[in-house]
N, C-alpha and C positions, 0 to 999 in steps of 0.2 A: 504494500500500500504506500502510495506517495503522500508524504505529509510535509507541512511547512518546516517542521523541526529538522527533517532530513536534509533540507536545503541549506542548513546553517551548521558550521562546525562547532558553534558555541553551545555548551551544555546549558539548557534552560534552567533558570532559577525559579523554583516553585514556591518560594516564600511569599505569603500573602500579607503585605503590609497595609496599613491604613490608607496610604496614598494610592496604592494599586487598587484597593477595594473601591475607593472613590472614583477612580478612572473607569473601572468595570461597571460600577453602578451608573455612571453617566452614559456609558455605551449601551447598557441595557435599557435605561430610561428612554433614550432617543430611538433606538432601533426596534424596540418592542412595538411601538405604535406607528412609526414611519414605516412604510412598506418596503423595507430593505433587509429583513431577516436578522433578528437579534441572535439566534442560535449560531449563525455563521460568524457574526461579528465577535461574539463571546469566545468562539473557538479560535478565530484568526488573530484578533488584536493582541492577546497576550503573547502569541508566538512571534508576531512581528516585533514586539518590544523585548523579546527574549525572556519572558516571564514564565513560560510553560502554561499548561492548562490546569485549572483548579478543579475540574470535574463537573459533572452534570448537577450534582447536589448543590454546589455553590451557585451555579447558574439558576437553579430553581429557587434558591433562597432570594436571589436578586429579583426573581419574578414576584416574590412577596412584596417588594417595594412597588412594582408596577401594579400589583393588585390593589394596594392602597391608593395609588393614583387613580385607578378606575373607579374605586368606591367614592372618592372625593369628587371626581369630575362628573359622575353620573348619580350623585346622591339624590338629586331631585327626581330622577327617573325611577330609581329603586324605591324611593319613598312613595311616589305616586302608584307604583306597582303594588307595594305592600298594602297601602290603604285602600287601593281599588279592589283588592281581593275580598275585603270585608265590608265594603260600602253597601248602603241600602239602595243606591242607584243601580238599577239592573243593567243599564247600558254600559256604564263605566265598569261595573263588576265583570260583565262578560268580556269586555275588551282586555281587562287585566288578566283574566284567566287564560284568554287566548294567547296573549303575549308570553305568559309563563309557560304555556304548553309549547309554543314555538321555540322558546329558549331551551326547554328540556329536550325536545326532538332534535334540535340542531346540535346539542351537546353530546348526544349519544354516539354518533360515529367517531368523533375524536377520542372519546373515552375508551371505546372498544379498541380502536387502532392503537392508542397509547399503551394499553395493556398487552395486546398481542405482539407489538413491535418494540417493546421496551428495551430489550437487549440490543436489537439492531440499531435503534435510534441512538444508543449510547456508544456503539462501537462501529459496526459495519457501515453505517450511513454517514460517518464522519470523514469519509475520504475527501481530501481537499479538492481534487478535480470535480467530484460530484457536486460539492457545494458551489463551486464556481459556475458550473453549467446550470444549476438550479437558479442561481442569481440571475443569469442572463435570460434563460427561458421564461421563467415566471415574471420577470420584470417586463419582458416583451409582451406577454399575455395581458398583464395589467394595463399597459399602455394601449395595446391594440383593441381590447374589449371596451375600454373607456372611450376611445375614438369612435368605435363602431356603434355604440349604444346611444350616443347623443346625450340629451339632457337627462332623461329618465324621470321617474315619478318620485315626488317627495312623500314620505310616509313615516309614521312613528313605529309601525309594526308591519313586517312583510307577510306574505301569504304562507300557507303551509309548504308549498313547493319551493318558494324562495328560501325559507328557513332551513329546509332539508338540504337544498343544494349548497347553502353556505356551511352547513354542518359537515357535509361530506367533503367539501373543500378544506375545511379546518383540519381534517384528518391528515391531509397531505403535508401539513406544516411540521409533521414529525421529521421530515427530511430537512436537515439544515440547509439554508439557502433559499427555501421556498418562501418563507415569511408568512406567519399566521394572519397578520392584518392584511397583507397584500393579497393572499389567495382568497380570503373570505370577501374582501372588497371586490375582487375580480368576479367572484361568483354572484355577488349582489348586483353588480353592474350588468352582468350577463343576463340576469333575471329581470332587468329593467328598472332597478332602483337608481335614484339620483346619487351623485357622489357622496353628499353629506349623509343622506339616509343610509346608504350602504356602509359608510364608515361608522356611523353611530350604532347600527345593529351589530357590526363586527366587534365594536368595543364592548357592548353589552354581553355579547356571546363569549367574549374573552374571560369574563368574570368567573363563571362557574368552572370552566376548564382549568383556569389558572389556580383557583382555590384548591381544586382537587389535586393538581400536580404538586403544589406546595405542601399540602398535608401528607402526600404519599412519599415525597422525596426528601423533605427537610430532615427527617430522622436519620438519613444516611450521610449527613454532613461530616466531612473529615474532622477528626479530633484536633488536628493541628491548626484549624482555622480559629483565630481568636474572636472573642465576642465583640471586641471593639471594632475589628475590621469588618465583621459581619454586619454590625449595626450601621457603620458608615456606608457600606455598600447598599444596604436596604434603603436607608434614608435618602441617599443620593439618587438611587433609582426611582424612588417615589417622587421626589421633587422635580427631577428632570422629566420623568414620565408625564407628570401633570402638565408641564409646559408643552411637551410634545403633542399630547392629545389636543389641547386647545389650539396650538399652532397649526396642526394638520387640518382640523375642522375649519378654521378660518381660511387656510390656503385653498381648500377644496371648494369654498364658496366662489372663488374667482379663477381658479386654474386647475389643470389636470395633473396627470402622473408622468408627463414627459421627463421632468427633471429626475424623478426617482428611477425611471428606466435607464436614463443616461448614466446615473451613478452606479446602478447595479451592473450594467454592461461593462463600464470601465473597471470596476472592482473585480468582476468575474474574469475578465481578460487578464488583468494583472496577476490574479491568483493562479490562473492556468499557466502563465509564463513562469511564475516562481516554482510551481509544482513540477513542470517538465524540465526546468533548468536543473532541478535537484535530483533527477533520475540517475 
């Protein structure tokens, strides 16, 4: 297997300092919500800096920070959902239960795939050339589908079919380089949602699957990761993630995904060059 480490004669330092945790938290916060693949960046960035990789468990702990960002950014949505489930207003109660059902249905494919492909996601799928190709291919799909679908429809809740399609797409994000936000937004746009509507449902959909991943994986945290470094990484991830959510939603009100495709293509080509140079 070709890896970035193999391209460098320097032995990677795997010590996780507070400064490194802050950098990785920043990377996670930005790339979890921007459609550029957080898993690929968390795998590649430490190697580019000669730090080594700190493992999937630490990556998932950083996802705890972006989970906090999601809860804060969409607190109003979750509150309206929770109160709508028990309101006496039949129309509002029905809408709330439908949204909850859509979120549940859309979460199932990713949860099943995560369980079945857990070992592959942690090892076999982390080939650097594979991640580079996924960055390029799914970046192109995001841009192309967005251009093809035009404006799309604005809605606070998709249909059953759209929710299931976005849920199936979310399962693909187990492959580093795909991008969970990117592939679910692509699916939402393909189903006819407007950019902001697709992004908002993508972010709501991220909450249960992220919570489940954090609860399952955080117990496997390496014992040599200090609590201070972990706390800094999580807090940094939360703060930067909140800014990224708000920034992306504002960006999508006036622009598309061309800039993200250009970035993904450039990064993917650069990683392919590094990987094949180290053969």
